[in-house]
C-alpha positions in Angstrom: -27.6 -59.9 68.7 -29.6 -63.2 68.9 -30.9 -62.3 72.4 -32.0 -58.9 71.0 -33.8 -60.5 68.1 -35.5 -63.1 70.3 -36.7 -60.4 72.6 -38.1 -58.4 69.6 -40.0 -61.4 68.5 -41.6 -61.9 71.9 -42.5 -58.3 72.4 -44.0 -57.8 68.9 -47.7 -57.3 69.4 -48.8 -56.3 65.9 -47.4 -58.0 62.8 -46.0 -55.6 60.2 -48.3 -57.0 57.5 -51.5 -56.7 59.5 -53.2 -54.3 57.1 -55.4 -55.7 54.4 -54.3 -54.8 50.8 -56.1 -54.9 47.5 -53.6 -55.1 44.6 -55.1 -54.2 41.3 -52.9 -55.9 38.6 -53.1 -55.1 34.9 -51.8 -58.6 34.0 -51.1 -61.3 36.6 -48.9 -64.4 36.4 -50.4 -66.0 39.5 -49.2 -69.5 38.8 -46.0 -69.6 36.7 -46.9 -73.1 35.5 -49.8 -71.5 33.7 -50.4 -68.5 31.4 -51.0 -65.0 32.7 -54.4 -63.6 33.6 -55.9 -60.2 32.6 -57.0 -57.5 35.0 -57.1 -59.1 38.5 -57.3 -58.2 42.2 -55.0 -59.8 44.8 -56.3 -59.6 48.3 -53.6 -59.8 51.0 -54.3 -60.3 54.7 -51.8 -60.8 57.5 -48.9 -61.3 55.0 -50.7 -64.1 53.0 -52.5 -64.1 49.8 -56.2 -64.5 50.8 -57.9 -64.4 47.5 -57.4 -63.7 43.8 -60.3 -62.3 41.8 -60.9 -61.4 38.2 -61.2 -57.7 37.5 -60.6 -54.7 39.8 -62.6 -55.5 42.9 -63.7 -52.6 45.1 -61.8 -52.6 48.4 -63.4 -53.4 51.8 -63.4 -50.6 54.4 -60.0 -49.8 55.7 -58.1 -51.7 53.1 -55.1 -50.3 51.3 -55.3 -50.1 47.5 -52.2 -50.7 45.5 -52.7 -49.5 41.9 -50.7 -51.7 39.5 -53.2 -51.5 36.7 -50.6 -50.7 34.1 -48.1 -53.3 35.4 -47.3 -57.0 34.9 -47.5 -58.6 38.3 -45.8 -61.9 39.3 -44.5 -63.8 42.3 -41.4 -62.5 44.1 -38.3 -64.0 42.6 -36.1 -66.6 44.4 -32.4 -66.9 44.0 -31.0 -70.2 45.1 -27.3 -69.2 45.2 -26.1 -65.9 46.8 -23.4 -64.9 49.2 -25.3 -62.1 51.0 -22.3 -61.2 53.2 -19.8 -61.0 50.4 -18.2 -57.9 49.0 -18.9 -58.0 45.3 -15.8 -55.9 44.7 -13.0 -58.5 44.9 -10.1 -56.1 44.8 -11.5 -54.0 47.7 -12.3 -57.2 49.6 -8.7 -58.4 49.3 -7.2 -55.0 50.4 -9.5 -54.6 53.4 -10.0 -58.2 54.5 -7.4 -58.1 57.3 -9.1 -55.1 58.8 -12.6 -56.4 58.7 -14.4 -58.2 61.5 -17.8 -60.0 61.8 -19.5 -56.7 62.6 -18.2 -55.2 59.3 -19.5 -58.3 57.5 -22.9 -57.9 59.1 -23.2 -54.2 58.0 -22.2 -55.3 54.5 -24.8 -58.0 54.5 -27.5 -55.5 55.6 -26.8 -53.4 52.5 -26.6 -56.4 50.2 -29.9 -57.7 51.6 -31.7 -54.4 50.9 -30.3 -54.2 47.3 -31.4 -57.8 46.7 -34.9 -57.3 48.0 -35.4 -54.1 46.0 -34.3 -56.0 42.8 -37.4 -58.2 43.3 -35.8 -61.2 45.0 -37.9 -61.9 48.0 -36.2 -65.2 49.0 -32.6 -66.2 48.7 -30.6 -69.3 49.6 -27.2 -68.1 51.0 -24.6 -70.7 50.1 -21.7 -69.8 52.2 -20.3 -67.0 54.3 -19.8 -66.5 58.0 -22.4 -68.9 59.3 -23.6 -67.1 62.5 -23.6 -63.7 60.7 -26.0 -65.1 58.0 -28.2 -66.8 60.6 -28.5 -63.6 62.6 -29.4 -61.7 59.4 -32.1 -64.2 58.7 -33.5 -63.9 62.2 -33.5 -60.1 62.1 -35.3 -60.0 58.8 -37.9 -62.5 59.9 -38.4 -60.5 63.2 -39.2 -57.3 61.2 -36.1 -55.5 62.6 -34.5 -54.9 59.2 -35.6 -55.1 55.6 -34.4 -57.9 53.3 -35.4 -61.1 51.6 -36.2 -64.3 53.4 -32.7 -65.9 53.9 -32.2 -69.6 53.9 -28.6 -70.1 55.1 -26.1 -72.9 54.5 -23.7 -71.9 57.2 -20.2 -72.1 55.8 -19.3 -74.3 52.8 -17.9 -77.7 53.9 -14.4 -78.2 52.4 -11.4 -80.5 52.7 -8.1 -79.1 53.9 -6.5 -77.2 51.1 -9.7 -77.3 49.0 -12.0 -74.6 47.7 -13.4 -73.2 51.0 -10.5 -74.2 53.1 -7.9 -71.8 54.7 -5.7 -70.9 51.7 -3.3 -68.3 50.5 -2.6 -66.7 53.9 0.7 -66.4 55.8 1.3 -68.8 58.7 0.1 -66.4 61.4 -3.2 -65.7 59.7 -3.6 -69.4 58.7 -3.4 -70.5 62.3 -5.8 -67.8 63.5 -8.4 -68.5 60.8 -8.1 -72.3 61.1 -8.8 -72.1 64.8 -12.2 -70.6 64.2 -13.2 -72.7 61.2 -15.9 -75.4 61.7 -16.3 -76.2 58.0 -12.9 -77.8 57.1 -12.8 -81.6 57.2 -10.9 -84.7 56.1 -12.2 -88.2 56.0 -15.9 -89.3 56.3 -16.1 -88.9 60.1 -14.6 -85.4 60.0 -16.9 -84.3 57.1 -19.9 -85.7 59.0 -18.9 -83.6 62.0 -18.5 -80.5 59.8 -22.1 -80.9 58.6 -23.3 -81.1 62.2 -21.3 -78.0 63.1 -23.1 -76.0 60.3 -26.5 -77.2 61.4 -25.7 -76.2 65.0 -25.2 -72.6 63.9 -28.4 -72.4 61.9 -27.8 -74.0 58.5 -31.0 -75.0 56.8 -29.2 -76.5 53.8 -25.7 -77.9 53.4 -23.2 -77.0 50.7 -19.9 -78.7 50.1 -17.1 -78.2 47.7 -16.8 -81.3 45.5 -14.3 -79.7 43.2 -11.9 -76.7 43.0 -13.4 -73.3 42.7 -12.6 -70.3 40.5 -12.1 -67.5 43.0 -10.1 -69.4 45.7 -6.4 -68.8 45.9 -5.6 -72.4 45.0 -3.8 -73.4 41.8 -5.2 -76.9 41.8 -7.7 -76.4 39.0 -11.4 -77.3 38.9 -11.2 -81.0 39.4 -12.5 -83.3 42.1 -11.2 -82.5 45.6 -13.3 -84.8 47.9 -13.3 -88.6 48.0 -16.5 -90.5 47.3 -16.7 -91.5 50.9 -16.4 -88.0 52.2 -19.2 -86.8 49.8 -21.4 -89.7 50.9 -20.9 -88.9 54.6 -21.9 -85.3 54.0 -25.0 -86.2 52.1 -26.1 -88.9 54.5 -25.5 -86.8 57.6 -27.4 -83.8 56.2 -30.3 -85.9 55.0 -30.5 -87.5 58.4 -31.1 -84.0 59.9 -33.7 -83.2 57.2 -31.4 -80.9 55.3 -31.0 -80.9 51.5 -27.5 -80.9 50.1 -26.0 -79.0 47.2 -22.5 -79.4 45.8 -20.2 -76.7 44.4 -18.9 -78.6 41.4 -17.2 -77.5 38.2 -15.2 -80.5 36.9 -17.1 -83.5 35.4 -15.5 -86.1 37.8 -16.6 -84.1 40.8 -20.1 -83.5 39.5 -20.6 -87.1 38.7 -19.3 -88.2 42.1 -21.6 -85.8 43.9 -24.6 -87.0 41.9 -23.8 -90.6 42.8 -23.5 -89.6 46.4 -27.1 -88.4 46.4 -26.9 -84.6 46.3 -30.1 -82.7 45.7 -28.5 -80.1 43.4 -25.3 -79.1 41.7 -24.0 -75.5 41.7 -22.2 -74.2 38.5 -21.8 -77.5 36.5 -19.2 -76.1 34.2 -18.1 -79.4 32.6 -21.2 -81.5 31.8 -21.3 -84.2 29.2 -24.0 -86.6 28.1 -23.1 -89.2 30.8 -23.5 -86.4 33.4 -26.9 -85.5 32.0 -28.0 -89.1 32.3 -26.9 -89.1 36.0 -28.9 -85.9 36.6 -31.9 -87.5 35.1 -31.5 -90.8 37.0 -31.1 -89.0 40.4 -33.6 -86.2 39.7 -31.0 -83.8 41.0 -31.2 -80.2 39.8 -28.7 -77.9 38.2 -28.2 -74.3 39.5 -26.1 -73.0 36.6 -25.1 -69.5 38.0 -24.3 -68.5 34.4 -23.4 -64.9 35.3 -20.7 -66.0 37.7 -18.0 -67.4 35.3 -18.4 -64.4 33.0 -18.0 -62.0 35.9 -15.1 -63.9 37.5 -13.2 -63.9 34.2 -13.6 -60.1 33.9 -12.2 -59.6 37.4 -9.3 -61.9 36.7 -8.4 -60.3 33.4 -8.3 -56.9 35.2 -6.0 -58.3 37.8 -8.4 -57.9 40.6 -8.1 -61.4 41.9 -5.2 -63.7 43.0 -3.0 -65.1 40.2 -4.4 -68.7 40.2 -7.9 -67.4 39.4 -7.1 -66.4 35.8 -6.5 -69.8 34.4 -9.4 -71.3 36.3 -11.8 -68.5 35.2 -10.8 -68.9 31.6 -11.4 -72.6 31.7 -14.8 -72.3 33.5 -16.2 -69.5 31.3 -15.1 -71.3 28.1 -16.9 -74.5 29.0 -19.9 -73.3 31.0 -22.3 -72.1 28.3 -22.1 -75.3 26.3 -22.6 -77.4 29.4 -25.6 -75.4 30.5 -27.1 -75.7 27.0 -26.5 -79.4 27.0 -28.3 -79.8 30.4 -31.3 -77.8 29.1 -31.5 -80.0 25.9 -31.2 -83.1 28.1 -34.1 -82.2 30.3 -32.2 -81.6 33.5 -34.2 -79.8 36.2 -32.9 -76.2 36.2 -33.2 -73.9 39.2 -32.5 -70.2 39.1 -29.3 -69.1 41.0 -26.7 -66.4 40.4 -23.8 -66.6 42.8 -24.3 -63.0 43.6 -21.4 -61.8 45.7 -19.3 -62.8 42.7 -21.5 -60.8 40.4 -22.9 -57.5 42.0 -25.8 -57.8 44.5 -29.0 -56.4 43.1 -28.2 -57.4 39.5 -29.4 -60.9 40.0 -32.0 -60.6 37.2 -29.2 -60.4 34.6 -29.1 -64.2 34.9 -32.3 -64.5 33.0 -30.8 -63.4 29.7 -28.1 -66.0 30.0 -30.8 -68.7 30.7 -32.5 -67.7 27.4 -29.2 -67.9 25.6 -28.8 -71.5 26.9 -32.1 -72.5 25.3 -34.7 -71.8 28.0 -37.8 -69.8 27.2 -38.8 -66.7 29.2 -41.7 -68.7 30.7 -39.4 -71.6 31.8 -36.8 -69.3 33.2 -39.4 -67.4 35.3 -40.9 -70.7 36.4 -37.4 -71.8 37.5 -37.0 -68.6 39.6 -40.4 -68.9 41.2 -42.5 -72.1 41.5 -39.7 -74.5 40.7 -37.4 -73.0 43.3 -40.3 -72.8 45.8 -40.9 -76.5 45.3 -37.2 -77.3 45.9 -37.3 -75.3 49.1 -40.7 -76.7 50.1 -41.9 -73.2 51.1 -45.3 -71.5 50.5 -43.9 -69.1 48.0 -43.4 -68.9 44.2 -47.0 -68.3 43.2 -49.8 -65.8 44.0 -52.4 -68.3 45.3 -54.5 -68.4 48.4 -52.4 -69.5 51.4 -49.1 -68.5 49.9 -46.8 -65.8 51.4 -47.6 -62.5 49.8 -44.3 -62.1 48.0 -45.2 -60.1 45.0 -43.4 -57.9 42.4 -44.4 -55.9 39.4 -42.7 -54.7 36.2 -43.6 -52.2 33.5 -43.3 -54.6 30.5 -44.2 -58.2 29.7 -41.4 -60.6 30.9 -42.8 -63.4 28.9 -42.0 -61.5 25.8 -38.8 -59.8 27.0 -37.3 -61.4 30.1 -34.9 -58.5 30.6 -37.7 -56.3 31.9 -37.2 -58.2 35.2 -33.9 -56.2 35.6 -36.0 -53.2 36.5 -38.6 -54.0 39.2 -40.9 -51.1 40.2 -42.9 -52.8 43.0 -41.8 -55.2 45.7 -44.0 -56.7 48.5 -42.6 -59.3 50.9 -44.9 -61.1 53.3 -47.5 -58.4 52.8 -45.2 -55.4 53.5 -44.5 -53.0 50.6 -40.8 -52.3 50.3 -40.8 -50.6 46.8 -43.6 -48.7 45.1 -43.4 -46.8 41.8 -39.7 -47.6 41.7 -39.0 -45.9 45.1 -37.9 -47.4 48.4 -40.7 -47.3 51.0 -40.2 -46.5 54.7 -39.3 -49.5 56.9 -40.8 -50.3 59.3 -43.9 -49.1 57.4 -45.3 -45.8 58.7 
C-alpha cells in the first residue's frame, strides 16, 4: 500500500485543488480569536486561502463560485483525539475481533474518515490504533487517493505490561500472538524509550502514553497511576528529542500530576482534577483535552452490558467525576483543546462535544476557538483560520454557532485543502469531476 501511495504522489501531475474558487459567505468567522465579519468573499487558489475581501466580489474568468450567502462560514474543525480505525460499536467489535485483520481495519478506517470529514472535521489527531494502518490512511488521504480529514497519527499508545493499552483479557494463545506483534508495550525507562522510537519508526507524529488505567480496557485495576515517574520522563524526553509532542491518557489525579511533572504537552480526559492539579497545568502550560462525550458514552455501553465486566465500575467512577473536573479546569484558566475520543463515541458525531464544553462553563466562542485556532497552534499547522496562506479548510452551517453552538452538529458545506467534499448537505464526487 505504501509503494502504491508513493507512486501516486510521483505520478500526480495536477493537484486536486488547482481550480480557483470564490466563496461568497453571508457571515464569516475568519479568525476565531476575533468577531465575525459580514458578507465576505474568500478566494481559494491551489488549496490555500489567497485572499479575503469584504462583500461579494465578482469572480475572475474560469473561477468556480460557491454560493454560501445565507450561511455562516468558519474554519474547518479540528479534533485532537480520535481513533479513526476503531469500531464505535463495542459489542460488535468484541464479537468480531478475532476474525478481523488489518485489511478489515483499514476498510473501517476509510468509512470513519469520510464520516468525520463530512461532519466538518478537516483535521484529526489519531491517538491510538494499529500504527501502520493509520499512517497508510494518512498518506492515502494526503495523496488524494481517498477522501478524509488530514490525519496526524500517534502510532499505538505506549503502555506498560498489564496496563491500559497492553495485551489484556485474552487467552494464552491469543496473548502470545498479539504480544509478538506489539511494539508499544514497555517496562522500565529504557524499554519505554524504545517503544517511543518504535512508534516514530512507523510514522507517529505525536506520542501518546497511558499514565493511568483506562475505562474501556479489560483490566480491573481502576483508573489510578500505572507508570512510574521514570518511565513517563523517559517517554517525554525521547519524544521531545525527536521533535514530537507528547500527550498522556490520564484519569486519576496521581497519574495526571505525574505526567504533568514529567513534561507532557497535554492530558487526555483528566477525570479527577483538583486545585493542585490546576496549578500544575498552569505552571507547565500543558493543555487539557477533556473528551467530555467519552465517559458519558462509555457508561451507557457498560450499563447495557456491551463491554467487559471491569468497565462498568470504571465508567461509573469516571463519568461521576469528569464534569466537575472539567469545570474546575475551565474556571482555573487551564488551556482547553477540543477532542472527543471518537471511536468510543460514534464517528461523525464529534460536534456533540461542543454542548458539553458549554455546560462546563466555556462560551460558544471559546469552544469554537478551541476546535480551530487553538488546536492549530498546538499542532503548529497552517489551519484553524481563514486567512491568506492558510490551508483552505472551510465549513459552513445554516445558523449562528456563536449563539447556538449545536448548529455545528449539522454541517452543510465542507472544503478541505480547496476540494469541496460536501455542498448543500450532499456528498460531492471524489475525486472531483
